PDB file of N, CA, C and O in Angstrom:
ATOM      1  N   UNK A   1      50.177 187.266 182.378  1.00  0.00           N
ATOM      2  CA  UNK A   1      51.040 186.445 183.210  1.00  0.00           C
ATOM      3  C   UNK A   1      51.222 187.135 184.551  1.00  0.00           C
ATOM      4  O   UNK A   1      51.376 188.355 184.619  1.00  0.00           O
ATOM      5  N   UNK A   2      51.202 186.360 185.594  1.00  0.00           N
ATOM      6  CA  UNK A   2      51.349 186.850 186.956  1.00  0.00           C
ATOM      7  C   UNK A   2      52.785 187.305 187.205  1.00  0.00           C
ATOM      8  O   UNK A   2      53.734 186.603 186.855  1.00  0.00           O
ATOM      9  N   UNK A   3      52.939 188.481 187.812  1.00  0.00           N
ATOM     10  CA  UNK A   3      54.279 188.973 188.157  1.00  0.00           C
ATOM     11  C   UNK A   3      54.929 188.032 189.159  1.00  0.00           C
ATOM     12  O   UNK A   3      54.243 187.412 189.972  1.00  0.00           O
ATOM     13  N   UNK A   4      56.252 187.925 189.101  1.00  0.00           N
ATOM     14  CA  UNK A   4      56.983 187.001 189.962  1.00  0.00           C
ATOM     15  C   UNK A   4      56.767 187.307 191.442  1.00  0.00           C
ATOM     16  O   UNK A   4      56.580 186.389 192.240  1.00  0.00           O
ATOM     17  N   UNK A   5      56.789 188.584 191.817  1.00  0.00           N
ATOM     18  CA  UNK A   5      56.604 188.950 193.222  1.00  0.00           C
ATOM     19  C   UNK A   5      55.224 188.528 193.728  1.00  0.00           C
ATOM     20  O   UNK A   5      55.089 188.003 194.833  1.00  0.00           O
ATOM     21  N   UNK A   6      54.213 188.763 192.911  1.00  0.00           N
ATOM     22  CA  UNK A   6      52.853 188.378 193.293  1.00  0.00           C
ATOM     23  C   UNK A   6      52.719 186.853 193.358  1.00  0.00           C
ATOM     24  O   UNK A   6      52.060 186.325 194.254  1.00  0.00           O
ATOM     25  N   UNK A   7      53.334 186.157 192.423  1.00  0.00           N
ATOM     26  CA  UNK A   7      53.320 184.689 192.437  1.00  0.00           C
ATOM     27  C   UNK A   7      53.990 184.167 193.707  1.00  0.00           C
ATOM     28  O   UNK A   7      53.524 183.194 194.300  1.00  0.00           O
ATOM     29  N   UNK A   8      55.075 184.809 194.123  1.00  0.00           N
ATOM     30  CA  UNK A   8      55.771 184.413 195.345  1.00  0.00           C
ATOM     31  C   UNK A   8      54.868 184.602 196.564  1.00  0.00           C
ATOM     32  O   UNK A   8      54.826 183.742 197.444  1.00  0.00           O
ATOM     33  N   UNK A   9      54.148 185.720 196.618  1.00  0.00           N
ATOM     34  CA  UNK A   9      53.258 185.988 197.749  1.00  0.00           C
ATOM     35  C   UNK A   9      52.122 184.968 197.825  1.00  0.00           C
ATOM     36  O   UNK A   9      51.759 184.515 198.911  1.00  0.00           O
ATOM     37  N   UNK A  10      51.566 184.612 196.672  1.00  0.00           N
ATOM     38  CA  UNK A  10      50.493 183.612 196.651  1.00  0.00           C
ATOM     39  C   UNK A  10      51.042 182.250 197.074  1.00  0.00           C
ATOM     40  O   UNK A  10      50.380 181.511 197.803  1.00  0.00           O
ATOM     41  N   UNK A  11      52.251 181.919 196.619  1.00  0.00           N
ATOM     42  CA  UNK A  11      52.882 180.653 197.011  1.00  0.00           C
ATOM     43  C   UNK A  11      53.120 180.616 198.520  1.00  0.00           C
ATOM     44  O   UNK A  11      52.925 179.575 199.147  1.00  0.00           O
ATOM     45  N   UNK A  12      53.537 181.735 199.109  1.00  0.00           N
ATOM     46  CA  UNK A  12      53.721 181.804 200.565  1.00  0.00           C
ATOM     47  C   UNK A  12      52.396 181.601 201.299  1.00  0.00           C
ATOM     48  O   UNK A  12      52.345 180.937 202.334  1.00  0.00           O
ATOM     49  N   UNK A  13      51.334 182.175 200.756  1.00  0.00           N
ATOM     50  CA  UNK A  13      50.008 182.002 201.349  1.00  0.00           C
ATOM     51  C   UNK A  13      49.623 180.527 201.374  1.00  0.00           C
ATOM     52  O   UNK A  13      49.198 180.007 202.406  1.00  0.00           O
ATOM     53  N   UNK A  14      49.774 179.857 200.235  1.00  0.00           N
ATOM     54  CA  UNK A  14      49.423 178.440 200.184  1.00  0.00           C
ATOM     55  C   UNK A  14      50.362 177.603 201.041  1.00  0.00           C
ATOM     56  O   UNK A  14      49.958 176.569 201.574  1.00  0.00           O
ATOM     57  N   UNK A  15      51.590 178.032 201.176  1.00  0.00           N
ATOM     58  CA  UNK A  15      52.534 177.339 202.052  1.00  0.00           C
ATOM     59  C   UNK A  15      52.062 177.423 203.506  1.00  0.00           C
ATOM     60  O   UNK A  15      52.165 176.451 204.255  1.00  0.00           O
ATOM     61  N   UNK A  16      51.549 178.585 203.898  1.00  0.00           N
ATOM     62  CA  UNK A  16      51.035 178.750 205.263  1.00  0.00           C
ATOM     63  C   UNK A  16      49.846 177.834 205.511  1.00  0.00           C
ATOM     64  O   UNK A  16      49.616 177.401 206.641  1.00  0.00           O
ATOM     65  N   UNK A  17      49.092 177.540 204.463  1.00  0.00           N
ATOM     66  CA  UNK A  17      47.915 176.682 204.588  1.00  0.00           C
ATOM     67  C   UNK A  17      48.242 175.207 204.385  1.00  0.00           C
ATOM     68  O   UNK A  17      47.347 174.362 204.422  1.00  0.00           O
ATOM     69  N   UNK A  18      49.516 174.895 204.171  1.00  0.00           N
ATOM     70  CA  UNK A  18      49.896 173.507 203.878  1.00  0.00           C
ATOM     71  C   UNK A  18      50.082 172.663 205.134  1.00  0.00           C
ATOM     72  O   UNK A  18      50.397 171.477 205.037  1.00  0.00           O
ATOM     73  N   UNK A  19      49.896 173.244 206.286  1.00  0.00           N
ATOM     74  CA  UNK A  19      50.038 172.527 207.553  1.00  0.00           C
ATOM     75  C   UNK A  19      48.648 172.220 208.114  1.00  0.00           C
ATOM     76  O   UNK A  19      47.837 173.127 208.305  1.00  0.00           O
ATOM     77  N   UNK A  20      48.377 170.948 208.376  1.00  0.00           N
ATOM     78  CA  UNK A  20      47.047 170.528 208.845  1.00  0.00           C
ATOM     79  C   UNK A  20      46.667 171.189 210.171  1.00  0.00           C
ATOM     80  O   UNK A  20      45.494 171.487 210.393  1.00  0.00           O
ATOM     81  N   UNK A  21      47.637 171.419 211.048  1.00  0.00           N
ATOM     82  CA  UNK A  21      47.332 172.074 212.331  1.00  0.00           C
ATOM     83  C   UNK A  21      46.871 173.504 212.107  1.00  0.00           C
ATOM     84  O   UNK A  21      45.946 173.968 212.775  1.00  0.00           O
ATOM     85  N   UNK A  22      47.502 174.206 211.180  1.00  0.00           N
ATOM     86  CA  UNK A  22      47.080 175.584 210.878  1.00  0.00           C
ATOM     87  C   UNK A  22      45.686 175.592 210.269  1.00  0.00           C
ATOM     88  O   UNK A  22      44.880 176.472 210.571  1.00  0.00           O
ATOM     89  N   UNK A  23      45.400 174.622 209.419  1.00  0.00           N
ATOM     90  CA  UNK A  23      44.069 174.541 208.812  1.00  0.00           C
ATOM     91  C   UNK A  23      43.019 174.285 209.892  1.00  0.00           C
ATOM     92  O   UNK A  23      41.922 174.840 209.828  1.00  0.00           O
ATOM     93  N   UNK A  24      43.341 173.457 210.877  1.00  0.00           N
ATOM     94  CA  UNK A  24      42.401 173.202 211.977  1.00  0.00           C
ATOM     95  C   UNK A  24      42.184 174.468 212.809  1.00  0.00           C
ATOM     96  O   UNK A  24      41.068 174.723 213.262  1.00  0.00           O
ATOM     97  N   UNK A  25      43.229 175.254 213.011  1.00  0.00           N
ATOM     98  CA  UNK A  25      43.094 176.526 213.730  1.00  0.00           C
ATOM     99  C   UNK A  25      42.199 177.467 212.938  1.00  0.00           C
ATOM    100  O   UNK A  25      41.317 178.112 213.506  1.00  0.00           O
ATOM    101  N   UNK A  26      42.420 177.551 211.634  1.00  0.00           N
ATOM    102  CA  UNK A  26      41.584 178.405 210.783  1.00  0.00           C
ATOM    103  C   UNK A  26      40.137 177.930 210.834  1.00  0.00           C
ATOM    104  O   UNK A  26      39.217 178.747 210.895  1.00  0.00           O
ATOM    105  N   UNK A  27      39.931 176.629 210.811  1.00  0.00           N
ATOM    106  CA  UNK A  27      38.580 176.076 210.892  1.00  0.00           C
ATOM    107  C   UNK A  27      37.889 176.497 212.190  1.00  0.00           C
ATOM    108  O   UNK A  27      36.718 176.875 212.181  1.00  0.00           O
ATOM    109  N   UNK A  28      38.612 176.433 213.293  1.00  0.00           N
ATOM    110  CA  UNK A  28      38.041 176.846 214.585  1.00  0.00           C
ATOM    111  C   UNK A  28      37.730 178.337 214.591  1.00  0.00           C
ATOM    112  O   UNK A  28      36.686 178.754 215.092  1.00  0.00           O
ATOM    113  N   UNK A  29      38.632 179.139 214.036  1.00  0.00           N
ATOM    114  CA  UNK A  29      38.436 180.589 214.032  1.00  0.00           C
ATOM    115  C   UNK A  29      37.376 181.030 213.024  1.00  0.00           C
ATOM    116  O   UNK A  29      36.884 182.156 213.100  1.00  0.00           O
ATOM    117  N   UNK A  30      37.022 180.162 212.089  1.00  0.00           N
ATOM    118  CA  UNK A  30      35.966 180.500 211.127  1.00  0.00           C
ATOM    119  C   UNK A  30      34.618 180.613 211.833  1.00  0.00           C
ATOM    120  O   UNK A  30      33.699 181.259 211.328  1.00  0.00           O
ATOM    121  N   UNK A  31      34.503 179.985 212.999  1.00  0.00           N
ATOM    122  CA  UNK A  31      33.248 180.034 213.763  1.00  0.00           C
ATOM    123  C   UNK A  31      33.168 181.292 214.631  1.00  0.00           C
ATOM    124  O   UNK A  31      32.153 181.989 214.633  1.00  0.00           O
ATOM    125  N   UNK A  32      34.253 181.579 215.372  1.00  0.00           N
ATOM    126  CA  UNK A  32      34.295 182.776 216.218  1.00  0.00           C
ATOM    127  C   UNK A  32      35.710 182.959 216.746  1.00  0.00           C
ATOM    128  O   UNK A  32      36.537 182.050 216.672  1.00  0.00           O
ATOM    129  N   UNK A  33      35.978 184.152 217.283  1.00  0.00           N
ATOM    130  CA  UNK A  33      37.308 184.424 217.822  1.00  0.00           C
ATOM    131  C   UNK A  33      37.552 183.589 219.075  1.00  0.00           C
ATOM    132  O   UNK A  33      36.621 183.222 219.793  1.00  0.00           O
ATOM    133  N   UNK A  34      38.830 183.299 219.317  1.00  0.00           N
ATOM    134  CA  UNK A  34      39.204 182.462 220.457  1.00  0.00           C
ATOM    135  C   UNK A  34      40.567 182.898 220.967  1.00  0.00           C
ATOM    136  O   UNK A  34      41.337 183.536 220.250  1.00  0.00           O
ATOM    137  N   UNK A  35      40.857 182.545 222.220  1.00  0.00           N
ATOM    138  CA  UNK A  35      42.201 182.771 222.745  1.00  0.00           C
ATOM    139  C   UNK A  35      43.007 181.477 222.593  1.00  0.00           C
ATOM    140  O   UNK A  35      42.473 180.460 222.149  1.00  0.00           O
ATOM    141  N   UNK A  36      44.276 181.516 222.958  1.00  0.00           N
ATOM    142  CA  UNK A  36      45.157 180.360 222.770  1.00  0.00           C
ATOM    143  C   UNK A  36      44.636 179.138 223.521  1.00  0.00           C
ATOM    144  O   UNK A  36      44.655 178.027 222.989  1.00  0.00           O
ATOM    145  N   UNK A  37      44.173 179.337 224.750  1.00  0.00           N
ATOM    146  CA  UNK A  37      43.657 178.214 225.531  1.00  0.00           C
ATOM    147  C   UNK A  37      42.458 177.554 224.875  1.00  0.00           C
ATOM    148  O   UNK A  37      42.368 176.328 224.814  1.00  0.00           O
ATOM    149  N   UNK A  38      41.533 178.379 224.381  1.00  0.00           N
ATOM    150  CA  UNK A  38      40.351 177.842 223.694  1.00  0.00           C
ATOM    151  C   UNK A  38      40.747 177.095 222.429  1.00  0.00           C
ATOM    152  O   UNK A  38      40.210 176.027 222.134  1.00  0.00           O
ATOM    153  N   UNK A  39      41.696 177.665 221.679  1.00  0.00           N
ATOM    154  CA  UNK A  39      42.159 177.007 220.454  1.00  0.00           C
ATOM    155  C   UNK A  39      42.865 175.694 220.764  1.00  0.00           C
ATOM    156  O   UNK A  39      42.736 174.719 220.023  1.00  0.00           O
ATOM    157  N   UNK A  40      43.606 175.676 221.857  1.00  0.00           N
ATOM    158  CA  UNK A  40      44.290 174.453 222.271  1.00  0.00           C
ATOM    159  C   UNK A  40      43.274 173.343 222.554  1.00  0.00           C
ATOM    160  O   UNK A  40      43.454 172.203 222.125  1.00  0.00           O
ATOM    161  N   UNK A  41      42.216 173.684 223.272  1.00  0.00           N
ATOM    162  CA  UNK A  41      41.169 172.700 223.572  1.00  0.00           C
ATOM    163  C   UNK A  41      40.432 172.264 222.307  1.00  0.00           C
ATOM    164  O   UNK A  41      40.133 171.082 222.133  1.00  0.00           O
ATOM    165  N   UNK A  42      40.140 173.221 221.426  1.00  0.00           N
ATOM    166  CA  UNK A  42      39.380 172.918 220.211  1.00  0.00           C
ATOM    167  C   UNK A  42      40.162 172.045 219.235  1.00  0.00           C
ATOM    168  O   UNK A  42      39.580 171.213 218.540  1.00  0.00           O
ATOM    169  N   UNK A  43      41.474 172.233 219.182  1.00  0.00           N
ATOM    170  CA  UNK A  43      42.289 171.516 218.197  1.00  0.00           C
ATOM    171  C   UNK A  43      43.020 170.314 218.769  1.00  0.00           C
ATOM    172  O   UNK A  43      43.467 169.446 218.020  1.00  0.00           O
ATOM    173  N   UNK A  44      43.145 170.253 220.093  1.00  0.00           N
ATOM    174  CA  UNK A  44      43.909 169.182 220.708  1.00  0.00           C
ATOM    175  C   UNK A  44      45.410 169.404 220.666  1.00  0.00           C
ATOM    176  O   UNK A  44      46.180 168.509 221.014  1.00  0.00           O
ATOM    177  N   UNK A  45      45.831 170.578 220.246  1.00  0.00           N
ATOM    178  CA  UNK A  45      47.251 170.937 220.210  1.00  0.00           C
ATOM    179  C   UNK A  45      47.646 171.586 221.530  1.00  0.00           C
ATOM    180  O   UNK A  45      46.803 172.165 222.216  1.00  0.00           O
ATOM    181  N   UNK A  46      48.906 171.492 221.884  1.00  0.00           N
ATOM    182  CA  UNK A  46      49.402 172.188 223.058  1.00  0.00           C
ATOM    183  C   UNK A  46      49.389 173.692 222.835  1.00  0.00           C
ATOM    184  O   UNK A  46      49.429 174.159 221.697  1.00  0.00           O
ATOM    185  N   UNK A  47      49.332 174.446 223.925  1.00  0.00           N
ATOM    186  CA  UNK A  47      49.277 175.904 223.806  1.00  0.00           C
ATOM    187  C   UNK A  47      50.505 176.471 223.109  1.00  0.00           C
ATOM    188  O   UNK A  47      50.383 177.432 222.349  1.00  0.00           O
ATOM    189  N   UNK A  48      51.681 175.905 223.345  1.00  0.00           N
ATOM    190  CA  UNK A  48      52.884 176.421 222.685  1.00  0.00           C
ATOM    191  C   UNK A  48      52.828 176.161 221.184  1.00  0.00           C
ATOM    192  O   UNK A  48      53.277 176.997 220.400  1.00  0.00           O
ATOM    193  N   UNK A  49      52.287 175.020 220.772  1.00  0.00           N
ATOM    194  CA  UNK A  49      52.145 174.725 219.341  1.00  0.00           C
ATOM    195  C   UNK A  49      51.137 175.677 218.704  1.00  0.00           C
ATOM    196  O   UNK A  49      51.365 176.185 217.606  1.00  0.00           O
ATOM    197  N   UNK A  50      50.028 175.914 219.392  1.00  0.00           N
ATOM    198  CA  UNK A  50      49.021 176.850 218.883  1.00  0.00           C
ATOM    199  C   UNK A  50      49.634 178.236 218.725  1.00  0.00           C
ATOM    200  O   UNK A  50      49.441 178.882 217.695  1.00  0.00           O
ATOM    201  N   UNK A  51      50.368 178.700 219.729  1.00  0.00           N
ATOM    202  CA  UNK A  51      51.009 180.018 219.662  1.00  0.00           C
ATOM    203  C   UNK A  51      51.967 180.103 218.488  1.00  0.00           C
ATOM    204  O   UNK A  51      52.008 181.113 217.786  1.00  0.00           O
ATOM    205  N   UNK A  52      52.737 179.046 218.274  1.00  0.00           N
ATOM    206  CA  UNK A  52      53.683 179.011 217.150  1.00  0.00           C
ATOM    207  C   UNK A  52      52.940 179.154 215.820  1.00  0.00           C
ATOM    208  O   UNK A  52      53.334 179.951 214.969  1.00  0.00           O
ATOM    209  N   UNK A  53      51.877 178.390 215.643  1.00  0.00           N
ATOM    210  CA  UNK A  53      51.112 178.449 214.395  1.00  0.00           C
ATOM    211  C   UNK A  53      50.418 179.799 214.235  1.00  0.00           C
ATOM    212  O   UNK A  53      50.355 180.334 213.128  1.00  0.00           O
ATOM    213  N   UNK A  54      49.900 180.350 215.320  1.00  0.00           N
ATOM    214  CA  UNK A  54      49.249 181.661 215.244  1.00  0.00           C
ATOM    215  C   UNK A  54      50.234 182.745 214.832  1.00  0.00           C
ATOM    216  O   UNK A  54      49.879 183.654 214.082  1.00  0.00           O
ATOM    217  N   UNK A  55      51.460 182.656 215.315  1.00  0.00           N
ATOM    218  CA  UNK A  55      52.489 183.623 214.926  1.00  0.00           C
ATOM    219  C   UNK A  55      52.694 183.590 213.411  1.00  0.00           C
ATOM    220  O   UNK A  55      52.784 184.629 212.758  1.00  0.00           O
ATOM    221  N   UNK A  56      52.767 182.381 212.874  1.00  0.00           N
ATOM    222  CA  UNK A  56      52.950 182.231 211.429  1.00  0.00           C
ATOM    223  C   UNK A  56      51.726 182.760 210.673  1.00  0.00           C
ATOM    224  O   UNK A  56      51.875 183.446 209.662  1.00  0.00           O
ATOM    225  N   UNK A  57      50.544 182.450 211.147  1.00  0.00           N
ATOM    226  CA  UNK A  57      49.321 182.915 210.490  1.00  0.00           C
ATOM    227  C   UNK A  57      49.184 184.435 210.562  1.00  0.00           C
ATOM    228  O   UNK A  57      48.664 185.056 209.634  1.00  0.00           O
ATOM    229  N   UNK A  58      49.646 185.034 211.653  1.00  0.00           N
ATOM    230  CA  UNK A  58      49.628 186.507 211.759  1.00  0.00           C
ATOM    231  C   UNK A  58      50.595 187.131 210.770  1.00  0.00           C
ATOM    232  O   UNK A  58      50.276 188.140 210.142  1.00  0.00           O
ATOM    233  N   UNK A  59      51.775 186.538 210.625  1.00  0.00           N
ATOM    234  CA  UNK A  59      52.761 187.058 209.676  1.00  0.00           C
ATOM    235  C   UNK A  59      52.211 187.054 208.253  1.00  0.00           C
ATOM    236  O   UNK A  59      52.552 187.919 207.445  1.00  0.00           O
ATOM    237  N   UNK A  60      51.368 186.088 207.955  1.00  0.00           N
ATOM    238  CA  UNK A  60      50.777 185.982 206.620  1.00  0.00           C
ATOM    239  C   UNK A  60      49.472 186.776 206.503  1.00  0.00           C
ATOM    240  O   UNK A  60      48.798 186.713 205.474  1.00  0.00           O
ATOM    241  N   UNK A  61      49.118 187.516 207.546  1.00  0.00           N
ATOM    242  CA  UNK A  61      47.897 188.323 207.591  1.00  0.00           C
ATOM    243  C   UNK A  61      46.634 187.483 207.392  1.00  0.00           C
ATOM    244  O   UNK A  61      45.669 187.925 206.769  1.00  0.00           O
ATOM    245  N   UNK A  62      46.663 186.273 207.930  1.00  0.00           N
ATOM    246  CA  UNK A  62      45.487 185.413 207.894  1.00  0.00           C
ATOM    247  C   UNK A  62      44.697 185.517 209.193  1.00  0.00           C
ATOM    248  O   UNK A  62      43.505 185.210 209.233  1.00  0.00           O
ATOM    249  N   UNK A  63      45.373 185.953 210.256  1.00  0.00           N
ATOM    250  CA  UNK A  63      44.775 186.059 211.587  1.00  0.00           C
ATOM    251  C   UNK A  63      45.095 187.434 212.164  1.00  0.00           C
ATOM    252  O   UNK A  63      46.182 187.970 211.953  1.00  0.00           O
ATOM    253  N   UNK A  64      44.137 187.997 212.894  1.00  0.00           N
ATOM    254  CA  UNK A  64      44.347 189.276 213.587  1.00  0.00           C
ATOM    255  C   UNK A  64      44.099 189.066 215.076  1.00  0.00           C
ATOM    256  O   UNK A  64      43.546 188.045 215.484  1.00  0.00           O
ATOM    257  N   UNK A  65      44.508 190.033 215.874  1.00  0.00           N
ATOM    258  CA  UNK A  65      44.356 189.910 217.325  1.00  0.00           C
ATOM    259  C   UNK A  65      43.541 191.063 217.894  1.00  0.00           C
ATOM    260  O   UNK A  65      43.428 192.137 217.304  1.00  0.00           O
ATOM    261  N   UNK A  66      42.978 190.789 219.072  1.00  0.00           N
ATOM    262  CA  UNK A  66      42.271 191.802 219.849  1.00  0.00           C
ATOM    263  C   UNK A  66      42.580 191.510 221.306  1.00  0.00           C
ATOM    264  O   UNK A  66      42.383 190.391 221.779  1.00  0.00           O
ATOM    265  N   UNK A  67      43.064 192.520 222.014  1.00  0.00           N
ATOM    266  CA  UNK A  67      43.412 192.345 223.426  1.00  0.00           C
ATOM    267  C   UNK A  67      42.235 192.776 224.296  1.00  0.00           C
ATOM    268  O   UNK A  67      41.614 193.816 224.077  1.00  0.00           O
ATOM    269  N   UNK A  68      41.953 191.934 225.295  1.00  0.00           N
ATOM    270  CA  UNK A  68      40.922 192.253 226.287  1.00  0.00           C
ATOM    271  C   UNK A  68      41.509 191.914 227.652  1.00  0.00           C
ATOM    272  O   UNK A  68      41.564 190.751 228.052  1.00  0.00           O
ATOM    273  N   UNK A  69      41.947 192.958 228.358  1.00  0.00           N
ATOM    274  CA  UNK A  69      42.628 192.741 229.632  1.00  0.00           C
ATOM    275  C   UNK A  69      43.923 191.985 229.407  1.00  0.00           C
ATOM    276  O   UNK A  69      44.765 192.410 228.616  1.00  0.00           O
ATOM    277  N   UNK A  70      44.085 190.873 230.092  1.00  0.00           N
ATOM    278  CA  UNK A  70      45.311 190.091 229.926  1.00  0.00           C
ATOM    279  C   UNK A  70      45.186 189.019 228.847  1.00  0.00           C
ATOM    280  O   UNK A  70      46.135 188.278 228.593  1.00  0.00           O
ATOM    281  N   UNK A  71      44.022 188.936 228.216  1.00  0.00           N
ATOM    282  CA  UNK A  71      43.782 187.923 227.190  1.00  0.00           C
ATOM    283  C   UNK A  71      43.930 188.513 225.794  1.00  0.00           C
ATOM    284  O   UNK A  71      43.590 189.671 225.547  1.00  0.00           O
ATOM    285  N   UNK A  72      44.442 187.693 224.893  1.00  0.00           N
ATOM    286  CA  UNK A  72      44.529 188.057 223.482  1.00  0.00           C
ATOM    287  C   UNK A  72      43.606 187.114 222.729  1.00  0.00           C
ATOM    288  O   UNK A  72      43.724 185.893 222.835  1.00  0.00           O
ATOM    289  N   UNK A  73      42.697 187.689 221.977  1.00  0.00           N
ATOM    290  CA  UNK A  73      41.763 186.898 221.186  1.00  0.00           C
ATOM    291  C   UNK A  73      42.174 186.961 219.725  1.00  0.00           C
ATOM    292  O   UNK A  73      42.593 188.003 219.222  1.00  0.00           O
ATOM    293  N   UNK A  74      42.045 185.832 219.060  1.00  0.00           N
ATOM    294  CA  UNK A  74      42.429 185.702 217.662  1.00  0.00           C
ATOM    295  C   UNK A  74      41.180 185.502 216.820  1.00  0.00           C
ATOM    296  O   UNK A  74      40.228 184.839 217.233  1.00  0.00           O
ATOM    297  N   UNK A  75      41.205 186.092 215.629  1.00  0.00           N
ATOM    298  CA  UNK A  75      40.111 185.941 214.673  1.00  0.00           C
ATOM    299  C   UNK A  75      40.718 185.915 213.278  1.00  0.00           C
ATOM    300  O   UNK A  75      41.852 186.348 213.076  1.00  0.00           O
ATOM    301  N   UNK A  76      39.960 185.407 212.325  1.00  0.00           N
ATOM    302  CA  UNK A  76      40.443 185.444 210.951  1.00  0.00           C
ATOM    303  C   UNK A  76      40.507 186.893 210.501  1.00  0.00           C
ATOM    304  O   UNK A  76      39.669 187.712 210.878  1.00  0.00           O
ATOM    305  N   UNK A  77      41.504 187.196 209.698  1.00  0.00           N
ATOM    306  CA  UNK A  77      41.802 188.584 209.332  1.00  0.00           C
ATOM    307  C   UNK A  77      40.634 189.256 208.624  1.00  0.00           C
ATOM    308  O   UNK A  77      40.307 190.404 208.924  1.00  0.00           O
ATOM    309  N   UNK A  78      39.999 188.550 207.685  1.00  0.00           N
ATOM    310  CA  UNK A  78      38.869 189.122 206.958  1.00  0.00           C
ATOM    311  C   UNK A  78      38.077 188.010 206.278  1.00  0.00           C
ATOM    312  O   UNK A  78      38.401 186.830 206.411  1.00  0.00           O
ATOM    313  N   UNK A  79      37.039 188.400 205.551  1.00  0.00           N
ATOM    314  CA  UNK A  79      36.176 187.419 204.886  1.00  0.00           C
ATOM    315  C   UNK A  79      36.905 186.630 203.807  1.00  0.00           C
ATOM    316  O   UNK A  79      36.510 185.507 203.494  1.00  0.00           O
ATOM    317  N   UNK A  80      37.968 187.204 203.231  1.00  0.00           N
ATOM    318  CA  UNK A  80      38.723 186.475 202.207  1.00  0.00           C
ATOM    319  C   UNK A  80      39.313 185.188 202.775  1.00  0.00           C
ATOM    320  O   UNK A  80      39.356 184.167 202.088  1.00  0.00           O
ATOM    321  N   UNK A  81      39.763 185.233 204.012  1.00  0.00           N
ATOM    322  CA  UNK A  81      40.352 184.049 204.642  1.00  0.00           C
ATOM    323  C   UNK A  81      39.275 182.986 204.842  1.00  0.00           C
ATOM    324  O   UNK A  81      39.515 181.802 204.605  1.00  0.00           O
ATOM    325  N   UNK A  82      38.098 183.407 205.275  1.00  0.00           N
ATOM    326  CA  UNK A  82      36.983 182.474 205.444  1.00  0.00           C
ATOM    327  C   UNK A  82      36.641 181.838 204.098  1.00  0.00           C
ATOM    328  O   UNK A  82      36.470 180.623 204.008  1.00  0.00           O
ATOM    329  N   UNK A  83      36.544 182.657 203.060  1.00  0.00           N
ATOM    330  CA  UNK A  83      36.211 182.147 201.729  1.00  0.00           C
ATOM    331  C   UNK A  83      37.280 181.195 201.212  1.00  0.00           C
ATOM    332  O   UNK A  83      36.960 180.156 200.634  1.00  0.00           O
ATOM    333  N   UNK A  84      38.538 181.540 201.413  1.00  0.00           N
ATOM    334  CA  UNK A  84      39.635 180.684 200.980  1.00  0.00           C
ATOM    335  C   UNK A  84      39.527 179.317 201.652  1.00  0.00           C
ATOM    336  O   UNK A  84      39.665 178.285 200.996  1.00  0.00           O
ATOM    337  N   UNK A  85      39.283 179.315 202.952  1.00  0.00           N
ATOM    338  CA  UNK A  85      39.115 178.065 203.693  1.00  0.00           C
ATOM    339  C   UNK A  85      37.907 177.286 203.171  1.00  0.00           C
ATOM    340  O   UNK A  85      38.011 176.089 202.903  1.00  0.00           O
ATOM    341  N   UNK A  86      36.768 177.956 203.026  1.00  0.00           N
ATOM    342  CA  UNK A  86      35.547 177.274 202.592  1.00  0.00           C
ATOM    343  C   UNK A  86      35.682 176.712 201.185  1.00  0.00           C
ATOM    344  O   UNK A  86      35.227 175.600 200.922  1.00  0.00           O
ATOM    345  N   UNK A  87      36.305 177.467 200.270  1.00  0.00           N
ATOM    346  CA  UNK A  87      36.506 176.963 198.907  1.00  0.00           C
ATOM    347  C   UNK A  87      37.461 175.777 198.892  1.00  0.00           C
ATOM    348  O   UNK A  87      37.249 174.818 198.148  1.00  0.00           O
ATOM    349  N   UNK A  88      38.499 175.834 199.698  1.00  0.00           N
ATOM    350  CA  UNK A  88      39.416 174.700 199.791  1.00  0.00           C
ATOM    351  C   UNK A  88      38.705 173.462 200.301  1.00  0.00           C
ATOM    352  O   UNK A  88      38.905 172.364 199.783  1.00  0.00           O
ATOM    353  N   UNK A  89      37.877 173.640 201.318  1.00  0.00           N
ATOM    354  CA  UNK A  89      37.111 172.532 201.880  1.00  0.00           C
ATOM    355  C   UNK A  89      36.142 171.961 200.845  1.00  0.00           C
ATOM    356  O   UNK A  89      36.035 170.744 200.698  1.00  0.00           O
ATOM    357  N   UNK A  90      35.438 172.836 200.129  1.00  0.00           N
ATOM    358  CA  UNK A  90      34.512 172.373 199.090  1.00  0.00           C
ATOM    359  C   UNK A  90      35.266 171.609 198.003  1.00  0.00           C
ATOM    360  O   UNK A  90      34.774 170.599 197.498  1.00  0.00           O
ATOM    361  N   UNK A  91      36.445 172.084 197.646  1.00  0.00           N
ATOM    362  CA  UNK A  91      37.222 171.440 196.589  1.00  0.00           C
ATOM    363  C   UNK A  91      37.606 170.011 196.975  1.00  0.00           C
ATOM    364  O   UNK A  91      37.468 169.095 196.164  1.00  0.00           O
ATOM    365  N   UNK A  92      38.082 169.814 198.192  1.00  0.00           N
ATOM    366  CA  UNK A  92      38.517 168.469 198.588  1.00  0.00           C
ATOM    367  C   UNK A  92      37.333 167.539 198.868  1.00  0.00           C
ATOM    368  O   UNK A  92      37.488 166.319 198.813  1.00  0.00           O
ATOM    369  N   UNK A  93      36.164 168.091 199.165  1.00  0.00           N
ATOM    370  CA  UNK A  93      34.985 167.262 199.412  1.00  0.00           C
ATOM    371  C   UNK A  93      34.220 166.937 198.136  1.00  0.00           C
ATOM    372  O   UNK A  93      33.339 166.077 198.133  1.00  0.00           O
ATOM    373  N   UNK A  94      34.560 167.628 197.052  1.00  0.00           N
ATOM    374  CA  UNK A  94      33.861 167.445 195.776  1.00  0.00           C
ATOM    375  C   UNK A  94      34.226 166.096 195.165  1.00  0.00           C
ATOM    376  O   UNK A  94      35.398 165.720 195.119  1.00  0.00           O
ATOM    377  N   UNK A  95      33.231 165.388 194.706  1.00  0.00           N
ATOM    378  CA  UNK A  95      33.472 164.066 194.080  1.00  0.00           C
ATOM    379  C   UNK A  95      33.966 164.207 192.672  1.00  0.00           C
ATOM    380  O   UNK A  95      34.217 163.205 192.002  1.00  0.00           O
TER     381      UNK A  95
END
């Protein structure tokens, strides 16, 4: 049986993925790293909305940052996040 603390952490992870805008951001970042402006254009969300969602995704360790001059680039934290996204996508597309 899964420990309660671990179950809570997994539930928080799935909660972070329960927002369609966050899933679209993850989908964009699965291709390559991007800054807020690029993500805004790719998703059709405003920059403030993208920043808000990125903050939440960073707190959940789904997204990491890299600073280059005055720009901050975002990427998926690791391959587990890519796999989680891809498996979720395969699951919903499965007949």
